[in-house]
C-alpha positions in Angstrom: 97.2 85.6 112.7 94.6 82.5 113.3 92.6 82.0 110.0 89.2 80.9 110.4 88.5 77.4 108.2 84.7 77.7 107.8 83.1 73.8 107.4 81.8 72.9 103.8 79.6 71.1 105.5 77.4 74.2 107.4 77.7 75.8 103.6 76.1 72.4 102.3 73.2 72.6 104.5 71.9 75.5 102.9 70.9 72.9 99.5 68.1 72.0 101.4 66.4 75.7 100.1 66.5 74.1 96.7 66.2 70.1 97.5 62.7 70.8 99.6 60.6 72.6 95.8 62.3 69.9 94.0 60.9 67.0 96.1 57.5 69.0 96.2 57.5 69.2 92.7 58.2 65.5 92.0 55.4 64.8 94.3 52.9 67.0 92.3 54.0 66.3 89.0 53.7 62.3 89.8 50.3 62.7 90.9 49.0 64.6 88.5 50.8 61.7 86.0 49.0 59.0 87.8 45.7 60.8 87.6 46.0 61.9 84.0 47.5 58.9 82.2 46.3 55.3 82.1 47.5 52.9 82.9 50.2 55.2 85.0 52.1 51.7 86.1 53.3 48.7 84.6 55.3 46.5 82.6 57.1 45.4 86.0 60.1 42.8 84.4 61.2 45.7 82.2 60.9 48.5 84.9 63.3 46.3 86.9 65.9 45.8 83.5 66.1 49.1 83.2 66.7 50.3 86.4 69.6 47.9 86.4 70.5 49.5 83.3 69.9 53.0 85.0 72.3 51.9 88.0 75.0 50.4 85.3 74.6 53.9 83.5 75.6 56.2 86.7 79.0 54.1 87.7 81.2 55.4 85.4 81.0 59.3 85.9 83.0 62.0 84.1 83.4 64.6 86.9 83.8 68.2 86.1 85.6 69.8 89.3 83.7 73.3 89.8 85.4 75.0 93.0 85.1 72.4 96.0 81.9 70.3 94.2 82.0 68.0 91.3 79.6 68.3 88.3 79.1 64.5 87.1 78.9 64.0 83.3 76.6 60.9 83.4 75.3 58.4 80.8 71.9 57.8 82.2 70.0 59.4 79.6 70.6 56.4 77.0 68.7 54.3 79.5 66.0 56.5 80.2 65.3 57.6 76.9 64.2 53.5 76.7 62.5 54.0 79.3 60.2 57.1 78.5 59.6 55.3 74.7 58.6 52.0 76.5 57.3 52.4 80.3 54.0 54.0 81.4 54.9 57.5 82.9 54.7 56.2 86.7 57.4 53.6 86.0 59.8 55.9 84.6 59.8 58.1 87.6 59.9 55.4 89.9 62.9 53.6 87.8 65.2 56.3 87.5 64.4 57.3 91.0 65.1 54.3 92.4 68.2 53.7 90.4 69.7 57.4 91.6 68.9 56.2 95.3 70.7 53.2 95.2 73.9 55.2 93.0 73.9 57.5 95.6 73.9 55.6 98.7 76.5 53.7 97.6 79.1 57.0 97.0 78.0 57.7 100.8 77.3 61.2 100.4 76.4 64.0 103.4 72.7 63.5 103.5 72.0 67.6 102.0 73.5 66.3 98.6 72.4 62.7 99.3 68.8 64.4 99.0 69.5 66.8 97.1 70.5 64.1 94.3 67.3 62.3 94.5 64.7 65.2 94.3 66.8 66.4 91.6 66.1 63.0 89.6 62.7 62.5 90.6 61.7 66.6 89.8 63.4 66.3 86.4 62.5 63.0 85.2 58.6 64.0 86.2 59.1 66.5 84.1 60.4 65.2 81.3 58.0 62.7 81.4 55.4 64.9 81.2 56.2 66.8 78.3 56.9 63.1 76.7 53.8 62.2 77.2 51.9 66.2 76.8 53.3 66.1 72.9 51.6 64.2 70.3 52.6 60.3 70.1 53.5 59.6 66.9 53.8 56.0 65.6 56.6 54.1 65.0 60.5 55.6 65.7 60.3 58.2 62.8 61.8 61.4 63.1 58.1 62.9 64.5 59.2 60.5 67.8 62.6 61.7 68.0 61.8 65.2 68.4 58.9 64.4 71.5 62.2 62.8 72.7 64.4 65.5 72.0 61.7 67.6 74.2 61.7 65.1 77.3 65.6 64.9 77.1 66.1 68.4 76.8 63.5 69.3 79.5 65.3 66.8 82.0 69.1 68.6 81.0 67.5 72.1 81.7 66.0 71.1 85.3 69.0 69.5 85.9 71.1 72.5 85.5 69.0 75.0 86.6 69.1 72.9 89.7 72.8 72.7 89.8 73.2 76.2 88.9 71.0 77.0 92.0 72.4 75.0 94.5 76.4 75.7 93.6 75.0 79.8 94.0 72.8 78.6 97.2 76.0 76.7 98.4 79.0 78.2 96.9 78.2 82.0 96.0 77.4 82.9 92.5 80.1 82.9 90.9 80.1 78.9 91.2 76.2 79.0 89.8 78.3 80.7 86.7 80.7 78.1 86.1 78.3 75.4 86.2 76.2 77.5 83.6 79.1 77.7 81.6 79.6 74.1 81.8 76.1 73.4 80.3 76.8 73.5 76.5 79.5 70.1 77.2 76.1 69.0 79.2 73.8 69.6 76.7 76.3 67.9 73.7 76.2 65.0 75.9 72.9 65.0 76.6 72.6 64.7 72.7 75.2 62.3 72.3 73.3 60.0 74.9 69.8 60.4 73.1 71.1 59.4 69.9 72.2 55.9 71.5 69.0 55.8 72.9 67.1 56.3 70.2 69.6 53.2 68.4 69.1 50.7 71.0 64.8 51.8 70.9 65.3 51.5 66.8 66.9 48.2 67.3 65.2 46.7 69.9 62.4 47.8 67.6 63.6 45.1 65.3 64.9 42.3 67.9 65.1 42.3 71.3 68.3 40.4 71.1 70.2 43.5 70.0 70.5 44.7 73.4 72.9 42.1 74.0 75.0 43.8 71.2 74.9 47.1 72.9 75.1 45.7 76.4 78.4 44.3 74.9 79.5 47.6 73.9 79.2 49.2 76.9 81.3 46.9 78.8 84.1 47.9 76.5 83.3 51.5 76.4 83.5 51.3 80.3 87.3 49.2 79.9 88.4 51.7 77.5 87.2 55.3 79.1 89.2 53.5 82.7 92.2 52.8 80.2 92.3 56.2 79.1 91.4 58.0 82.1 94.2 55.9 84.3 96.8 56.9 80.9 95.2 60.7 81.2 96.0 60.7 85.6 99.6 59.1 84.8 100.3 61.8 82.3 99.1 64.6 84.3 100.9 63.5 87.4 104.1 62.9 85.2 103.7 66.8 84.1 102.9 68.3 87.4 106.0 66.2 89.4 108.6 68.2 86.5 106.5 71.4 87.6 106.8 71.1 91.2 110.2 70.0 91.0 111.0 72.5 88.7 109.5 75.3 91.2 111.1 74.4 94.0 114.5 74.9 92.7 113.5 78.1 91.2 112.2 79.1 94.7 114.9 77.9 96.8 116.5 82.1 96.2 113.2 83.5 96.8 112.2 82.7 100.1 109.0 81.5 99.1 109.9 78.1 99.0 106.9 77.1 101.1 104.2 78.9 99.4 105.1 77.5 96.0 105.6 73.8 97.1 102.4 74.1 99.2 100.3 75.3 96.3 101.8 72.8 93.3 101.3 70.0 96.1 97.6 71.0 96.5 97.2 71.1 93.0 98.8 68.1 91.7 97.1 66.1 94.5 93.4 67.2 93.7 92.8 68.2 97.1 91.2 71.0 99.1 94.3 71.5 101.6 97.9 71.0 101.2 99.8 71.6 104.6 103.0 71.6 105.9 103.8 71.1 109.6 107.8 71.5 111.2 107.3 71.6 115.1 109.9 73.7 117.0 113.5 72.8 116.6 116.2 74.6 118.3 116.1 78.1 116.8 113.7 77.3 114.3 109.6 78.0 115.5 107.2 76.1 114.4 105.5 76.3 111.2 102.5 75.5 110.4 101.3 76.7 107.1 98.2 75.3 104.7 97.3 76.4 101.2 93.8 76.1 100.6 91.5 75.4 96.8 90.1 79.2 95.9 91.9 81.4 98.8 94.9 83.3 97.7 97.7 83.5 100.3 98.5 80.8 103.5 96.6 80.1 106.2 98.2 79.3 109.0 95.8 76.9 110.3 94.5 73.5 109.1 90.7 71.4 109.5 93.1 68.1 109.8 93.7 66.9 113.4 97.0 67.3 115.3 96.4 63.4 116.5 97.2 62.4 112.6 100.5 64.4 112.3 101.4 63.4 116.0 100.8 60.0 114.6 102.9 60.4 111.5 105.9 61.8 113.6 105.7 59.0 116.4 105.3 56.3 114.0 107.6 57.6 111.3 105.2 56.6 108.2 102.6 57.2 106.2 99.0 57.9 107.9 96.1 57.7 105.4 92.7 57.7 106.5 89.6 57.5 104.2 86.5 55.4 102.5 88.4 53.7 100.1 92.1 53.4 102.1 90.7 52.9 105.3 92.8 53.0 107.8 92.8 53.5 111.9 89.4 52.7 112.9 90.2 55.1 115.8 91.4 58.0 113.1 88.1 57.5 111.0 85.2 58.0 114.1 87.4 60.9 114.8 87.3 62.4 111.3 83.6 61.8 111.2 81.9 64.5 112.9 84.8 67.3 111.1 84.6 68.9 107.7 87.1 66.3 106.7 86.3 63.4 104.4 89.9 62.2 104.1 93.6 62.6 104.2 97.1 61.8 104.0 99.8 62.5 105.9 103.6 61.8 105.1 106.5 62.3 107.5 109.3 64.4 105.9 112.9 62.7 106.6 115.8 64.8 106.9 118.5 61.3 107.1 116.9 59.3 109.6 115.1 61.6 111.3 111.5 63.4 110.7 111.8 66.9 110.5 108.1 67.3 110.2 104.8 65.9 108.1 103.3 67.2 104.9 99.6 66.2 104.5 96.7 66.8 102.0 93.1 66.8 103.0 90.0 66.7 101.0 90.1 65.5 97.6 88.0 67.6 95.8 84.6 66.7 94.5 82.0 64.9 97.0 82.5 61.5 94.9 86.2 61.9 95.1 88.4 59.8 97.2 92.5 59.2 97.6 93.5 55.8 96.4 95.9 53.9 97.3 98.2 55.0 93.9 98.1 58.4 95.3 100.0 57.8 98.8 102.8 56.6 96.4 102.8 59.5 94.5 102.7 61.7 97.8 105.7 60.3 99.1 107.2 60.8 96.2 106.5 64.5 96.4 107.1 64.1 99.8 110.9 63.0 99.6 111.6 66.4 97.3 109.7 68.3 99.4 112.3 67.2 102.8 115.3 67.6 100.4 114.3 71.1 99.2 113.6 72.0 102.9 116.4 70.8 104.6 118.8 72.4 102.3 116.7 75.7 102.8 117.3 75.5 106.5 121.3 75.1 106.1 121.0 78.4 104.5 119.2 79.7 106.8 121.8 78.9 109.3 124.5 80.6 107.6 121.8 84.1 107.7 120.7 83.4 111.1 123.5 85.7 112.7 122.9 88.6 110.8 119.6 88.5 111.0 119.0 88.2 115.0 119.6 89.7 118.4 122.7 88.4 120.5 121.5 88.6 123.5 117.9 87.3 123.4 118.0 85.2 119.9 115.3 86.9 118.8 114.8 88.3 114.9 116.3 91.7 115.2 114.7 95.3 113.6 116.0 94.4 109.8 114.3 90.8 110.2 111.5 91.7 111.7 111.0 94.2 108.8 111.3 91.5 106.6 108.5 89.5 107.7 106.8 92.5 107.9 107.3 92.8 104.3 106.4 89.2 103.7 103.1 88.9 105.6 102.2 92.3 103.4 102.3 90.8 100.1 100.7 87.1 101.3 97.9 89.0 103.4 94.5 87.2 102.5 91.5 89.5 101.9 89.9 90.1 104.6 93.1 90.1 107.3 95.3 92.8 108.7 99.0 92.4 109.2 99.6 93.7 112.7 102.9 94.8 114.3 102.7 95.7 118.3 105.4 97.5 120.0 106.6 96.3 123.9 108.7 98.9 125.6 109.5 97.6 129.3 109.1 100.2 131.6 111.4 101.5 133.7 114.5 99.0 132.2 116.6 102.8 132.3 116.7 103.0 136.8 117.7 98.6 136.8 120.5 99.5 134.6 121.8 102.5 136.6 120.6 100.9 140.4 121.7 97.2 139.9 124.5 97.5 136.6 123.6 96.5 133.2 124.3 93.1 133.7 121.0 92.9 135.6 119.1 94.6 132.8 120.2 92.1 130.7 118.4 89.1 132.6 115.2 91.6 132.3 115.6 91.6 128.6 116.3 87.8 127.6 113.4 87.6 130.8 110.9 89.5 128.9 111.9 88.0 125.2 111.5 84.2 127.0 107.9 85.2 128.3 107.2 87.0 125.2 108.2 84.1 123.2 106.0 81.6 125.3 102.9 83.4 125.1 102.5 84.9 121.3 100.4 82.5 118.7 102.6 80.0 117.3 101.9 81.9 113.9 103.4 85.3 115.3 107.3 86.6 114.8 108.7 88.3 118.1 111.7 90.2 117.8 113.8 92.3 119.4 113.6 96.4 117.8 116.8 97.2 120.2 117.2 98.7 123.8 114.1 97.7 125.5 111.6 97.5 123.0 110.3 94.7 121.6 108.5 94.2 118.4 105.2 91.2 117.4 103.7 91.2 114.1 101.3 88.5 113.0 98.1 88.2 110.5 94.9 88.8 112.5 90.9 88.9 111.6 90.9 93.0 112.4 92.7 95.8 113.9 90.3 95.1 117.1 91.6 91.8 117.6 95.7 93.3 117.7 94.5 95.6 120.5 92.7 92.4 122.0 95.7 90.4 121.1 98.3 92.9 123.0 96.0 93.5 126.1 96.4 89.6 126.7 100.2 89.5 125.5 100.8 92.3 128.1 99.2 90.6 131.2 100.9 87.5 130.3 104.1 88.7 130.6 103.3 91.0 133.6 105.2 89.2 136.7 107.9 89.7 139.1 110.7 88.7 138.4 112.9 86.7 141.0 117.0 87.3 140.4 118.6 85.8 143.7 117.4 88.0 146.2 116.1 90.8 144.1 112.0 91.0 143.2 111.3 93.1 140.4 107.7 94.3 138.8 107.8 94.0 134.9 105.6 96.2 132.9 105.1 97.3 129.3 103.1 100.1 127.2 102.5 98.8 124.0 101.6 100.5 120.6 99.8 98.8 117.8 99.4 99.4 114.0 98.0 97.5 111.0 98.4 97.0 107.6 96.7 98.4 105.7 94.6 101.3 107.6 98.1 102.5 109.1 100.4 102.3 106.7 101.3 100.0 103.3 105.6 99.6 104.0 107.5 98.2 107.0 109.0 101.3 107.5 106.1 103.9 107.8 104.4 100.8 109.9 107.3 100.9 112.4 107.4 104.4 112.4 103.7 105.0 113.7 104.2 101.9 115.6 106.6 103.7 117.8 104.2 107.3 118.3 101.6 105.0 119.3 104.3 103.3 121.9 105.1 106.9 123.0 101.5 107.3 123.6 100.7 104.3 125.4 103.5 105.6 128.2 101.3 108.6 128.9 99.0 106.0 130.5 101.2 103.9 132.5 100.5 99.8 131.8 97.9 100.9 128.7 97.7 99.8 124.9 97.2 102.4 122.3 96.2 101.8 118.3 97.9 104.4 116.6 96.4 107.3 115.1 97.2 110.3 113.3 96.0 112.3 116.0 99.3 110.7 117.8 101.8 111.6 115.2 100.5 115.1 114.8 101.0 115.8 118.7 104.1 113.8 118.9 105.4 116.1 116.2 104.1 119.3 118.7 105.1 118.2 121.2 108.7 117.3 120.0 108.4 121.1 119.4 107.7 121.8 123.2 110.4 119.7 125.3 113.0 122.0 125.0 110.5 125.5 125.9 109.2 123.7 128.9 112.6 123.5 130.9 112.9 127.6 129.9 109.0 128.3 131.2 109.5 126.9 134.3 112.9 128.0 135.1 111.5 132.0 133.9 108.2 131.8 135.4 105.7 130.9 132.5 103.4 128.4 133.8 100.3 129.7 135.7 98.0 128.2 138.3 94.2 128.6 137.5 91.8 127.5 139.9 88.3 126.0 139.4 85.8 126.4 142.4 84.7 123.0 144.2 81.3 123.9 145.5 78.4 121.8 147.8 75.3 120.8 145.8 72.7 121.2 148.1 73.5 124.6 150.1 76.6 125.8 147.1 78.6 126.2 149.4 82.0 127.2 148.4 84.7 124.6 150.0 87.8 124.6 147.8 89.3 124.4 144.3 91.0 122.8 141.7 94.3 123.8 140.9 95.2 123.5 136.8 98.5 124.4 135.3 98.2 126.1 132.2 101.0 127.3 129.6 100.7 130.5 127.1 103.5 129.9 124.6 104.6 132.6 122.9 104.4 131.3 119.8 102.6 128.5 119.9 99.9 130.0 122.0 97.7 128.0 124.3 99.4 124.8 124.9 97.1 122.1 126.2 98.0 120.4 129.7 97.6 117.3 128.6 100.4 117.5 125.5 103.3 119.7 128.2 102.3 117.5 130.9 103.6 114.7 128.5 106.7 116.5 128.0 107.1 116.9 131.2 107.3 113.1 132.4 109.8 112.0 129.4 112.0 115.4 129.4 112.6 114.6 133.7 110.7 118.0 134.5 107.4 115.9 135.9 108.7 116.7 139.6 109.3 120.3 138.8 106.3 121.0 137.7 104.4 118.9 140.2 106.6 121.3 142.9 105.4 124.5 140.9 101.5 123.6 141.5 101.2 122.7 144.9 103.5 125.9 145.9 101.5 127.9 144.2 98.4 125.9 145.5 99.8 125.9 149.2 100.5 129.7 149.1 97.4 131.3 147.6 95.7 128.6 150.5 97.1 130.3 153.1 96.9 133.7 152.1 92.6 132.7 151.8 93.0 131.1 155.5 95.0 134.5 156.7 92.0 136.5 155.1 89.2 135.0 156.8 88.4 132.2 154.4 89.9 128.5 154.7 89.8 126.8 151.7 90.9 123.5 150.4 93.1 123.2 147.4 92.8 120.3 145.0 96.1 119.3 143.0 96.6 116.3 140.4 98.9 114.2 140.2 100.5 111.9 137.5 100.7 108.1 137.6 104.3 108.6 137.4 104.7 110.4 140.7 103.0 107.6 142.7 106.2 105.9 141.9 108.8 108.4 143.3 109.0 107.0 146.9 110.6 111.1 148.2 107.3 112.4 147.1 105.7 112.3 149.8 108.4 113.8 152.3 108.2 116.5 149.6 104.6 117.3 150.7 105.1 117.2 153.9 107.8 120.1 154.0 106.0 122.1 151.6 103.0 121.6 153.8 105.4 122.8 157.0 107.1 125.5 154.6 103.6 127.3 154.0 101.7 126.6 157.2 98.9 124.6 155.8 96.9 121.9 157.5 97.4 118.7 155.6 93.5 118.5 155.5 93.5 121.5 153.9 95.5 119.5 150.8 93.5 117.1 148.3 96.1 114.9 145.8 94.0 113.8 142.8 95.7 110.5 140.9 94.1 109.4 138.0 92.1 106.2 138.0 94.7 104.3 135.8 97.3 105.4 138.3 95.9 103.7 141.3 93.7 100.8 139.6 96.0 99.5 137.5 96.2 96.1 139.0 98.8 96.3 140.9 100.2 97.1 144.6 103.1 99.4 143.6 100.8 103.2 144.3 99.7 102.1 147.5 102.5 102.0 149.4 103.0 105.9 148.3 99.5 106.2 148.8 99.6 105.0 152.7 102.3 107.3 153.2 100.2 110.4 152.1 97.3 109.4 153.7 99.4 109.3 157.3 100.7 112.9 156.3 96.4 114.1 156.8 96.5 114.3 153.3 93.0 114.2 151.6 93.1 111.7 148.3 90.7 112.0 145.4 90.7 109.1 142.1 90.2 111.4 139.6 88.4 111.2 136.0 86.7 107.5 137.9 84.9 105.3 135.6 86.8 106.1 131.9 89.4 102.9 132.5 88.3 99.6 133.4 87.8 99.4 137.3 85.3 98.9 139.0 84.3 100.6 142.5 84.9 97.2 144.0 88.8 97.6 143.5 88.4 100.9 145.8 88.2 99.1 149.3 91.5 98.1 149.2 93.4 101.6 148.4 93.7 104.6 151.2 91.8 107.1 148.9 88.8 109.5 151.1 87.3 110.4 147.9 85.9 109.4 144.3 85.5 112.1 141.0 83.1 111.1 138.4 84.0 112.3 135.1 82.7 114.7 133.6 81.8 112.4 130.2 79.1 110.7 132.5 77.9 114.3 134.5 77.7 115.9 131.1 75.2 112.8 129.8 73.3 112.7 132.7 70.2 115.3 131.6 70.1 112.9 128.0 71.6 109.6 128.1 69.3 106.9 131.0 72.9 105.4 131.3 75.3 107.9 132.0 72.5 108.6 134.9 72.7 105.1 136.4 76.1 104.8 136.1 76.2 108.1 138.1 73.8 106.8 140.6 75.5 103.8 140.8 78.8 105.4 141.8 77.5 107.4 144.2 75.8 105.1 145.8 78.5 102.5 146.1 80.7 105.0 147.1 78.4 106.4 149.8 78.4 102.7 151.0 82.4 102.5 151.5 82.3 106.0 153.2 83.8 108.2 149.8 83.5 111.4 149.3 81.9 111.7 145.6 82.6 114.6 143.5 80.6 115.4 140.4 82.9 116.7 137.6 81.6 118.9 134.4 78.4 120.1 136.4 77.2 122.8 133.5 73.1 123.4 133.8 70.8 123.5 136.8 69.2 120.5 135.1 72.1 118.2 136.3 72.5 119.8 139.6 68.7 118.6 140.3 69.3 115.0 139.2 72.6 115.3 141.3 70.9 116.5 144.3 68.5 114.1 143.8 70.5 111.4 143.9 72.5 112.3 146.7 75.9 113.5 145.6 77.7 116.4 147.9 80.0 118.2 145.7 80.6 119.8 142.0 82.4 121.4 140.1 82.2 123.2 137.0 81.3 125.8 134.3 78.1 126.3 135.9 79.4 127.7 138.8 83.3 128.6 137.3 85.3 128.4 134.7 88.9 127.7 135.7 90.3 131.2 136.6 93.9 132.8 137.2 93.8 133.6 140.7 93.4 137.7 140.2 89.9 136.8 138.5 89.6 133.9 140.8 89.5 137.3 143.8 87.0 139.3 142.1 84.7 136.3 141.2 84.7 135.6 144.9 83.8 138.5 145.2 80.7 138.6 143.1 79.5 135.3 144.1 79.9 134.9 147.5 76.8 136.0 149.3 78.4 138.0 152.4 75.7 137.1 154.5 76.7 133.6 154.6 80.0 135.1 155.9 81.4 134.1 159.5 83.8 132.3 161.5 82.6 129.2 161.8 81.1 128.7 158.2 81.9 128.2 154.5 81.1 130.9 152.0 77.6 130.4 150.3 77.6 130.8 146.4 74.4 133.3 145.2 72.3 131.3 143.5 73.6 131.9 139.8 71.2 133.0 137.0 
């Protein structure tokens, strides 16, 4: 599976939906203050002094991390209280806004967050100033003044909380907004404390201006004490987390979830958004790239950081750290700038003197937080513990390897795949599926029988190497046994699994050269996904077998499991033993469907269709017993039976004065039989039917599969004089341009397009294009599924020559077909030189 990591920067851009209204509010309210309050500005020295005080008060920040954002509790309300009491209204707004602007520039935030904070500061301060000046202004600094200042500061805090809840909801979703609201009591309490301190400052300054020096000394002492206390808390938390990490590593060794525990604990310890483990491929161990992301369950198989950083740590065998605080290689800092990564630490994992991989953390939680030099020391200590645990785990894996791997291809065996599948199901993240792909190698049995099992083993090893070389790094490739290979991984959807299966099939499909021998390799692929097709590995494995069996019915196809396959497989399993008896006892019958020229309705031939009326199951669908014939070795007998019946009746019609051509459907597998053309020649000679009266219809997927395999057989049949037709054209992925290289004479447009012509302009356009281009290539076009006079008229208008369908006749047994001839053929049209013409069907 390949997981998508969305850029937080792209989400943060949505903050402009809140920033714009805040900025507009600040401008409008400031204009009103300037027009209604006199004086609006004044006392420049005191304004500058309080601006500096606001900047200083914003430096020691208590951060509360809400998901991936930082909610800051500041002390700026203290100088704001003093400014509201001593300065004109616009001076308060300007001072607070300028102070916020300076502080945000120092923190180097993203533009969207920078301007949001500035706009919020201006809007909240202007509204607080309005509240302060609207309320009555009592004399002195008594309780009445306290109440007015409390209302103003409460307005400032509430506006700030509301704007932050709104922007967190827009950026991170409603749960993040709820967390901001739940943090409101702490912020209101901090605001109340700041208000009290501010009032004390006002009271002291009213008594003597020198009191400001005392408060400045207290602020410096508080900053020093707070810094020491914060550092102590960090050290205590780090020691606790280190102990818990070591304990978790030792306990997870036997559970097989070491990497899960390791990455989740490291991400929490380092307060990072991402923690990534990278182990490059080494010997029998495949590459491992797994990431724990904050806020997401399970592990991802991708990381937002750069490959160049991991490569540099491996080559230099030293820690690579890049952030605003740590600096780092200028080249890496420049490369990181346009990405979603603001800071990263990559530490090499050592086993003795060798480096076996890297451990990295990226994006310290909180936009104002960055990794520090002390974090590198902590992280290197963690990496040393992790390297020892991982190396011990690998030693245990080597002992278990032989029990869980195939001896020939060195791939994981069925038992290992089932275990990996169960693990993938367990750690599947919401919105993902766990895909299981089964690749069944075609014609391996023939290789073993013709060239020996040594050649078959070489084919299997080559397929294993090709498959292992082209799957995504997160996929696990295994051999289920025999000629079957399994691939399991996590993906976005079932559609992505089918698309990947098709891509892998195309990449491993190529010629194999062994000494002087060249072999073609193809596979049929079955696909299942959890949770759609099963909740446990055994069920998924059983159903992917069913899907692969269905894929074999169409050479080189990819089939996604549906319950229809399983019911059909059970039904076909019951038919397998009866088909041989039916062929031996003549229980099968051939029906005939007329083919008619559309312009003058002349009967030119019939299509031969095998039918089976089972004594127990009733009418058996042709696709079911044909599939049974293909997989039980009865396909040759079934094809010969239909050919014999069709040629015998064609001979009888010719003796009766009606020279009608017959069409016989072939399976794609029949074209791989090199003896089939000779068999057709013998049957034509036996029944004395001219070759041009026999048309062999082959499915589109059988002749337009992108290979040259069917062409030699088709050319030999053409050389016999037999007409060749491409059946069900339009249902596959081929184009008319591919027909130019094939020795065919006719194209049959699939009935699904013909039946939709009268109601769907798209189907009409498709049929029109097929008719026009086929005629340019000199090919005859036959329309299947003609069921209405309107469809017939449309086909005549676009120039289609031949049709067949229920408008003329359903498929009929031989006896009923004779009666139909008598009822439908116009006697006056029968002559020795013309084909019989049908009466107009009412």
